[in-house]
C-alpha positions in Angstrom: 43.8 71.3 -39.7 43.2 72.9 -43.1 41.0 73.3 -46.0 39.6 70.2 -47.7 40.3 71.3 -51.3 37.3 73.4 -52.2 37.5 76.3 -54.6 37.5 79.6 -52.6 35.5 81.3 -55.3 32.5 79.3 -54.4 31.0 79.2 -57.9 28.8 76.5 -56.5 28.2 72.8 -57.3 25.1 71.1 -58.5 23.9 67.6 -57.5 21.3 65.3 -58.9 18.5 64.1 -56.6 15.2 62.4 -57.7 16.0 63.3 -61.3 16.4 67.0 -60.7 19.5 69.2 -60.3 19.6 71.4 -57.2 22.0 74.2 -56.2 24.0 74.1 -53.0 21.9 75.3 -50.1 24.6 75.9 -47.5 28.3 76.4 -47.3 29.6 74.5 -44.2 32.8 74.8 -42.1 33.4 71.8 -39.7 35.2 72.3 -36.4 36.1 69.4 -34.2 39.2 68.4 -32.1 39.7 65.2 -34.0 41.1 65.7 -37.5 40.0 62.2 -38.7 36.4 63.0 -37.7 36.5 66.3 -39.6 37.8 64.6 -42.7 35.3 61.7 -42.5 32.3 64.0 -41.9 33.5 66.4 -44.6 33.6 63.5 -47.1 30.2 62.2 -46.1 28.4 65.6 -46.1 30.1 66.7 -49.3 28.2 64.0 -51.2 24.9 65.8 -50.4 23.8 68.3 -53.0 22.4 70.6 -50.3 25.8 71.0 -48.6 29.2 72.3 -49.7 32.0 71.7 -47.2 34.3 74.7 -47.5 36.9 73.6 -44.9 37.6 72.1 -41.5 39.8 72.8 -38.5 40.3 71.8 -34.9 40.9 75.3 -33.5 38.6 78.2 -32.5 40.7 81.0 -33.9 41.5 79.2 -37.1 37.8 78.5 -37.5 37.0 82.2 -37.1 39.5 83.0 -39.8 38.3 80.2 -42.2 34.7 81.2 -41.7 35.5 84.8 -42.8 37.8 83.8 -45.7 35.6 81.0 -47.0 32.3 82.8 -46.6 30.9 79.9 -44.6 27.2 80.2 -43.9 27.1 77.4 -41.3 29.8 76.5 -38.8 29.2 73.0 -37.3 31.4 72.9 -34.2 32.0 70.5 -31.3 31.8 72.1 -27.9 35.3 71.2 -26.8 38.0 72.0 -29.3 41.7 71.3 -29.5 42.1 75.1 -29.1 39.2 77.0 -27.6 35.6 76.0 -27.5 32.5 75.9 -29.7 30.6 78.1 -27.4 33.3 80.8 -27.5 33.4 80.4 -31.3 29.7 81.0 -31.5 30.1 84.2 -29.6 33.0 85.3 -31.8 31.1 84.7 -35.1 28.0 86.5 -33.9 26.0 87.3 -37.0 28.8 86.5 -39.4 27.8 82.8 -39.7 25.2 80.6 -38.1 26.7 78.2 -35.6 25.4 74.7 -34.8 26.8 73.0 -31.7 27.6 69.3 -31.9 28.1 67.5 -28.6 29.4 64.0 -27.6 27.4 64.4 -24.4 23.7 65.2 -23.8 22.2 68.1 -25.6 20.4 69.2 -22.5 23.7 69.8 -20.7 24.6 72.6 -23.2 21.3 73.7 -24.6 20.9 76.9 -22.6 24.5 77.8 -23.0 24.2 77.3 -26.8 21.3 79.6 -26.9 23.0 82.2 -24.7 26.1 82.1 -27.0 24.0 82.8 -30.0 24.1 79.4 -31.6 21.5 78.4 -34.2 21.3 74.8 -33.1 22.4 72.0 -30.8 22.7 68.4 -31.8 24.1 65.2 -30.4 26.7 63.0 -32.2 24.1 60.2 -32.5 22.2 62.2 -35.1 21.6 60.4 -38.4 23.6 61.7 -41.3 20.6 62.5 -43.5 19.0 64.3 -40.5 22.2 66.2 -40.0 22.1 67.5 -43.5 18.5 68.5 -43.2 19.2 70.3 -39.9 22.1 72.2 -41.5 19.9 73.5 -44.3 17.2 74.6 -41.8 19.8 76.4 -39.7 21.0 78.1 -42.9 17.5 79.5 -43.3 17.6 81.0 -39.8 15.8 78.3 -37.8 17.1 77.0 -34.5 17.6 73.2 -35.0 17.3 70.5 -32.5 16.3 66.8 -32.5 12.5 67.1 -31.9 12.3 63.5 -30.6 14.8 64.4 -27.9 13.6 67.9 -27.1 11.5 67.0 -24.1 14.3 65.0 -22.4 16.8 67.7 -23.2 14.6 70.5 -21.7 14.0 68.4 -18.6 17.8 67.9 -18.2 18.5 71.6 -18.8 15.9 72.6 -16.3 17.1 70.2 -13.7 20.6 71.5 -14.0 19.4 75.0 -13.2 16.7 74.3 -10.6 18.2 71.9 -8.1 18.1 73.5 -4.7 21.0 73.5 -2.3 23.4 71.5 -4.4 26.2 72.2 -6.7 23.9 72.5 -9.7 22.5 75.7 -8.1 26.1 77.0 -7.8 26.8 76.1 -11.5 23.7 78.0 -12.5 25.3 81.1 -11.1 28.1 81.0 -13.6 28.1 82.6 -17.1 28.8 80.3 -20.1 32.3 81.7 -20.2 32.9 81.0 -16.5 31.7 77.4 -17.0 34.3 77.1 -19.7 37.0 78.4 -17.4 35.8 76.1 -14.6 36.0 73.1 -16.8 39.7 73.9 -17.6 40.4 74.7 -14.0 39.0 71.3 -13.0 41.6 69.7 -15.3 44.4 71.3 -13.3 45.2 74.2 -15.7 46.7 77.4 -14.3 45.6 80.8 -15.4 48.1 81.0 -18.2 47.0 77.7 -19.5 43.3 78.7 -19.3 44.1 81.9 -21.1 45.9 80.1 -23.9 43.2 77.5 -24.4 40.4 80.1 -24.5 42.4 82.8 -26.3 42.1 85.2 -23.4 44.5 87.5 -21.7 46.0 86.2 -18.5 44.3 89.0 -16.6 40.9 88.1 -18.0 41.4 84.4 -17.1 42.4 85.5 -13.6 39.3 87.6 -13.3 37.0 84.7 -14.4 38.6 82.4 -11.8 38.1 85.1 -9.1 34.5 85.4 -10.1 34.0 81.7 -9.9 35.5 81.4 -6.4 33.3 84.3 -5.2 30.1 82.9 -6.7 30.9 79.4 -5.2 31.7 80.9 -1.8 35.1 79.1 -1.7 38.6 80.4 -1.2 40.7 78.0 -3.3 40.9 76.7 -6.9 40.9 73.1 -5.5 37.5 73.7 -3.8 36.0 75.1 -7.0 37.5 72.1 -9.0 35.9 69.6 -6.6 32.5 71.2 -7.2 33.0 71.0 -10.9 34.1 67.4 -10.9 31.2 66.4 -8.6 28.7 67.9 -11.0 30.2 66.8 -14.3 30.9 63.2 -13.7 30.5 61.3 -17.0 27.5 59.0 -17.2 29.3 56.5 -19.4 27.1 57.0 -22.4 29.0 57.1 -25.7 27.4 58.7 -28.7 28.8 58.1 -32.1 27.8 59.9 -35.3 26.7 57.2 -37.8 28.3 57.8 -41.2 27.0 55.4 -43.7 29.2 54.6 -46.7 28.0 53.9 -50.2 26.2 50.7 -51.0 28.6 48.0 -52.3 27.8 46.1 -55.5 28.5 45.8 -59.2 27.5 48.3 -61.8 
């Protein structure tokens, strides 16, 4: 994790597009559990005149610190981080910076949680790089960003996850966004201390969230709650990869 070599004074850069020079539109912090992805995306986006990448990290608390120190206007964060989560980060930042959630899954699965956490957008990893830059600029102006071509499918998916009767989806809909984060870690076999460390909570708070989950599910053991979580969050096998196009090769 770390900064990617940008001047902290942010005097700005200027890029040439269509014969005209334009000032930077947004200062961006990238947060993702994979350092290589952070570096690759930072390099790709930093070539756009509208975006200045001020840093990257894999950790929620480090992201909060860098966002404050680097005056980031937009934080582009993966949902699951090496330490913490993008949803928790969005809540931490509040009005300090606009947060756009990036997911390797389906946007509809986290759309409502993203809105509840105060995020300013929700995008899938298969977004085109140019479209990503455009979305970031729009988010910087205070507009919620989403892939319009996928919006209908995402809303149907989000609605189905909340409206199914009598199944585990109905039970999941009873949980807060934070409780779903705790449940995800619980399903991986983490104890309360591990959950607390991952989400930067106190052990007491983690224990309280686990107790609330058991009560809302109507079960008496962590194993029963984990089975519900696993049953509802089986991966569908779809892999989404952000397409980063390199420069055209050729002679000068």
